[in-house]
C-alpha positions in Angstrom: 114.6 -122.0 112.9 117.0 -120.8 110.0 117.0 -116.4 110.1 118.2 -114.5 107.9 119.1 -110.5 108.7 119.1 -108.0 106.2 121.4 -105.1 107.0 122.8 -102.1 104.6 125.9 -101.6 107.1 127.4 -103.9 108.9 130.8 -104.6 110.5 133.7 -103.8 109.8 132.3 -100.2 109.9 131.0 -99.8 113.8 127.8 -98.6 114.9 124.9 -99.2 117.1 122.9 -101.2 114.1 126.2 -102.7 113.1 126.7 -104.0 116.5 123.7 -105.1 117.4 122.9 -107.0 114.5 126.6 -109.1 115.2 125.1 -109.4 118.9 121.6 -110.4 117.9 122.9 -112.7 115.4 125.9 -114.5 117.4 123.3 -115.0 120.3 120.7 -116.7 118.3 123.4 -118.8 117.0 124.3 -120.0 120.8 120.7 -120.3 121.2 120.4 -123.1 118.0 119.2 -121.3 115.4 120.9 -121.0 111.8 121.9 -118.0 111.1 123.0 -115.7 108.3 123.5 -112.2 108.0 122.8 -110.5 104.4 124.9 -107.0 103.5 125.5 -104.6 101.6 128.5 -103.5 103.5 131.4 -104.6 101.5 135.0 -106.1 103.5 137.4 -103.4 104.2 140.7 -103.4 102.3 142.5 -104.0 104.8 141.4 -107.5 105.4 139.5 -107.2 108.7 138.5 -110.8 109.7 134.4 -111.7 109.6 133.0 -111.4 112.9 131.8 -114.6 114.5 128.1 -115.1 112.4 127.9 -116.1 108.5 128.0 -113.0 106.8 126.8 -112.8 102.3 128.4 -109.3 101.4 125.8 -108.5 98.1 126.9 -105.0 96.4 124.4 -102.9 94.7 123.6 -100.1 93.4 122.2 -96.8 94.8 119.2 -97.7 93.7 119.4 -101.3 94.9 118.1 -101.8 90.8 118.9 -105.7 90.3 118.6 -107.3 93.5 116.1 -110.1 93.0 119.1 -111.7 90.9 121.8 -110.5 93.0 120.5 -111.8 96.7 118.7 -114.7 95.1 121.2 -117.3 95.0 121.8 -116.2 98.5 118.4 -116.8 99.6 118.0 -120.0 97.5 121.0 -121.5 99.1 119.8 -121.0 103.0 116.8 -121.2 102.4 115.8 -119.1 105.6 112.4 -119.5 107.3 111.9 -115.9 108.0 113.6 -112.8 107.4 114.1 -110.0 109.7 115.3 -106.5 108.2 116.8 -103.9 109.8 116.0 -100.3 108.9 117.4 -97.1 109.3 115.2 -93.4 107.3 117.9 -94.4 104.3 118.2 -98.3 103.8 118.3 -99.0 99.8 120.0 -102.3 100.4 117.5 -103.8 102.5 114.5 -102.2 100.8 115.5 -103.5 97.8 116.0 -107.0 99.0 112.4 -107.3 101.2 111.0 -106.1 97.8 112.4 -109.0 96.0 112.1 -111.6 98.0 107.9 -111.2 99.0 107.6 -114.8 99.4 109.5 -115.3 102.3 108.3 -114.7 105.7 109.2 -111.3 107.0 109.8 -108.7 109.7 111.1 -105.2 109.7 112.3 -103.7 112.7 113.2 -99.6 112.1 116.4 -98.3 114.3 115.5 -95.0 113.8 112.9 -92.0 114.1 111.0 -91.5 110.7 110.5 -88.0 109.9 106.9 -87.0 111.2 105.2 -87.2 107.7 103.0 -90.1 107.6 101.4 -89.1 104.4 104.5 -88.9 102.6 105.7 -92.2 104.0 102.6 -94.0 103.7 103.4 -93.7 99.7 106.4 -94.4 99.5 106.4 -97.8 101.2 103.2 -98.4 98.9 105.8 -97.3 96.0 108.1 -99.9 97.3 105.5 -102.9 96.9 106.2 -104.3 100.4 103.3 -106.7 100.9 102.6 -105.0 104.6 99.7 -107.2 105.6 102.1 -110.1 105.7 104.6 -108.6 107.4 105.5 -107.5 111.2 106.8 -104.5 111.8 108.6 -103.6 114.9 110.4 -100.1 116.8 113.6 -100.4 118.8 111.4 -98.3 121.3 108.0 -96.8 121.5 109.2 -94.0 120.2 110.7 -95.4 116.7 107.3 -97.4 116.8 104.8 -94.7 117.2 106.6 -92.6 114.3 106.3 -95.9 112.1 102.6 -96.5 112.5 100.7 -93.7 110.9 103.2 -94.7 107.9 101.4 -98.0 107.6 98.2 -99.0 106.4 95.6 -98.8 109.4 94.8 -102.2 111.2 98.9 -103.0 110.5 100.9 -104.0 114.3 104.0 -102.4 114.8 105.3 -104.0 118.4 108.2 -102.7 120.5 111.2 -104.9 120.0 114.5 -103.7 122.2 117.6 -103.7 121.7 119.4 -106.4 124.2 121.9 -106.4 126.2 124.5 -107.9 129.0 124.1 -105.9 132.3 126.9 -107.6 133.9 129.8 -107.1 130.6 128.6 -103.4 131.2 129.5 -103.1 135.5 132.5 -101.2 136.5 134.2 -99.9 139.5 134.0 -96.2 139.2 137.1 -94.7 139.6 136.9 -90.8 140.3 139.0 -88.3 138.0 138.7 -85.2 140.8 137.0 -83.6 138.1 133.4 -83.5 137.1 134.3 -86.2 133.8 131.6 -85.8 130.9 131.1 -88.7 128.3 129.8 -88.8 125.1 129.9 -91.8 123.0 128.3 -91.8 119.1 129.0 -90.8 116.0 130.2 -87.3 115.3 127.1 -87.1 112.9 124.5 -84.5 112.4 122.0 -87.3 113.8 123.9 -87.7 116.8 124.3 -83.3 117.8 127.7 -83.4 119.0 127.6 -80.0 117.7 125.1 -78.8 120.3 126.7 -80.9 122.8 130.1 -78.4 122.2 127.4 -75.5 122.7 126.5 -77.3 126.2 129.9 -77.2 126.9 130.5 -73.7 126.5 127.0 -72.8 128.1 128.2 -74.9 131.1 131.3 -73.3 131.7 129.8 -69.6 132.1 126.8 -71.8 134.6 129.4 -72.6 136.9 132.3 -70.8 136.1 134.5 -72.1 139.1 133.9 -76.3 137.6 136.8 -78.1 137.3 135.2 -80.5 134.7 136.7 -82.6 131.7 134.6 -83.7 128.7 135.7 -87.4 126.2 134.3 -87.8 123.3 134.7 -91.3 121.8 133.4 -91.9 118.0 134.5 -90.8 114.9 132.2 -89.3 111.6 131.8 -87.0 109.4 131.6 -83.8 112.0 134.8 -84.6 113.6 136.4 -81.5 112.2 133.8 -79.7 112.7 133.3 -80.4 116.3 137.4 -79.8 116.5 137.0 -76.0 115.1 134.1 -75.8 117.7 135.7 -76.8 120.6 138.6 -74.1 119.7 136.3 -71.5 118.6 134.4 -71.9 122.3 138.6 -72.4 124.0 137.8 -75.4 125.0 140.5 -77.2 123.7 142.2 -78.0 127.1 138.7 -79.3 128.5 137.8 -81.3 125.9 139.1 -84.4 124.2 138.2 -86.1 121.1 139.3 -89.4 121.4 138.2 -91.4 118.3 136.6 -94.4 117.8 137.2 -96.8 120.5 136.7 -101.0 121.4 134.1 -102.3 123.5 137.0 -102.7 126.3 137.9 -99.0 126.0 134.6 -97.6 126.4 134.0 -99.3 129.5 137.2 -98.0 131.3 136.1 -94.4 130.2 132.6 -94.9 132.0 134.5 -96.0 134.9 135.7 -92.2 135.5 132.6 -90.8 133.8 130.2 -88.7 136.3 127.8 -88.5 133.4 127.1 -89.8 130.0 125.0 -87.2 127.5 122.9 -88.1 124.6 122.5 -84.7 123.1 120.7 -86.2 120.0 116.9 -85.6 119.1 116.7 -88.3 116.9 118.1 -91.4 118.8 115.8 -94.0 118.3 116.9 -96.2 121.7 120.5 -95.3 122.4 122.7 -98.3 123.0 125.1 -96.1 124.4 123.4 -95.1 127.1 122.1 -97.9 128.1 125.4 -99.4 128.7 126.6 -96.3 130.4 123.1 -96.8 133.0 124.5 -100.6 132.9 127.7 -99.1 134.2 126.1 -96.6 137.0 126.9 -94.1 135.0 123.7 -91.3 135.2 122.6 -90.1 131.7 121.5 -86.6 130.6 119.1 -87.1 127.7 117.0 -85.7 125.6 113.2 -86.4 126.8 111.8 -86.7 122.7 114.5 -89.3 122.3 114.3 -93.2 122.8 116.7 -93.0 126.0 112.9 -92.6 127.7 112.9 -96.6 127.5 115.3 -96.4 130.4 116.2 -93.3 131.6 113.4 -92.0 134.1 113.8 -87.6 134.6 115.7 -87.5 138.3 115.9 -91.5 138.4 118.1 -92.9 136.3 119.3 -89.3 135.0 118.4 -86.0 133.7 115.9 -85.6 130.6 116.4 -82.6 128.7 113.7 -80.3 127.0 115.6 -78.2 124.8 119.1 -77.6 124.1 119.1 -74.8 127.0 118.0 -77.6 129.3 120.9 -79.4 128.1 123.5 -77.2 129.6 121.1 -76.5 133.0 120.9 -80.4 133.3 124.9 -81.0 133.2 125.1 -77.8 135.2 122.6 -79.2 138.1 124.5 -82.4 138.2 127.8 -80.9 138.3 126.7 -78.9 141.2 124.7 -81.9 143.0 127.3 -84.4 144.2 124.6 -86.4 146.5 121.8 -86.7 143.5 124.9 -87.8 141.6 125.4 -90.6 144.2 121.6 -91.2 144.3 121.4 -91.8 140.3 125.1 -93.9 140.3 123.4 -96.2 143.5 119.9 -96.8 141.5 121.7 -97.3 138.4 124.2 -100.1 139.6 121.2 -102.0 142.4 118.4 -101.8 140.2 118.2 -103.9 137.0 117.3 -102.9 133.4 114.7 -105.0 131.5 116.8 -105.6 128.2 118.6 -108.0 129.4 119.6 -110.7 125.9 117.4 -113.4 127.7 114.3 -111.3 128.0 114.5 -109.4 124.7 116.0 -112.9 122.4 112.7 -114.6 123.6 110.8 -111.3 122.4 112.2 -112.1 119.2 111.3 -115.2 118.9 107.9 -114.9 119.8 107.7 -112.4 116.9 109.2 -114.9 114.5 106.5 -117.2 115.8 104.1 -115.1 114.8 105.3 -114.0 111.4 105.6 -117.6 110.8 101.8 -118.8 111.9 100.2 -118.0 108.2 102.5 -120.4 106.8 103.7 -123.9 106.6 107.1 -124.1 108.4 110.1 -125.9 106.5 111.9 -128.0 108.1 111.4 -126.5 112.2 114.4 -128.0 114.1 116.2 -129.4 111.7 119.3 -128.5 111.2 121.1 -128.2 107.9 124.4 -127.5 107.2 124.9 -123.5 106.2 126.9 -122.7 102.7 129.9 -120.8 103.1 128.6 -117.2 101.5 131.5 -115.1 103.0 
């Protein structure tokens, strides 16, 4: 099958969607599919190497005007059997490509939590002119899917199609640091709520004043200066370290010493960093209204907070109860996760087949050279 992934952002920019699309495309190629990633993400000026999948980079304006002309040669050259669009709340490039390629069987995966204003979203989708009756829609979690369903015309199904993971790649031996070690992995951006986590850490210091603890923030983003300022304002600079963006190997080293992974985002549609930590055995503290509930049950894989105040209380509870931490870690280490790549790839293939059923599938099983497009 010839699969065209379309995404506004891609490697070398690093984030959950970028890494997921790269991993998905690479594994689909390994499974025998022909895959191309079409993105509006330009190459960095430093000449960073392309990832291990074919990439076509087409820059459009912020409105996506002229998408048909710009991406037409890519579509004609690759001749995809199915177009897989990866969408967030704001994805002008991908929406524009979908609008200009209505003849290609398509599925759209929503990777973020849409605003809870279904009438406005339904109007927007109508104005874009998407052929919703001939598309398949998925959300990366039930929380994400539930936000999308009311925005679509009645009768248009929305499936749940999880992100995938290789659990064995994240299995690490726990190496206690001698202090209660708190880890956060994510962009320092408003949707990830790093400033809320700083506030929770300040409350933790008052809730358990005799506790010896340290927190590490892995990630970079537009709020880095604000986070550093908040850390200093609360007098936490000796306990909180901002280490910036890190490689997967470096994140594994952080996980080995972590006693808890905190995911403070309420608009987290899935939470791949939390799933990686869960595979490493690390207890999770996340928000009860977020997508981490796909793989975290309160008191089993971690603790779920109902509010920002409760986030601090959950951290304090884990810090004060080493037996609970041990019980959760044992469960996480010994209980397999459901979102393995083997299962997720099979689920993707099933959705692709459902999209292709109404059309005559071209050259299924025939492999043709993929043009050099990047």
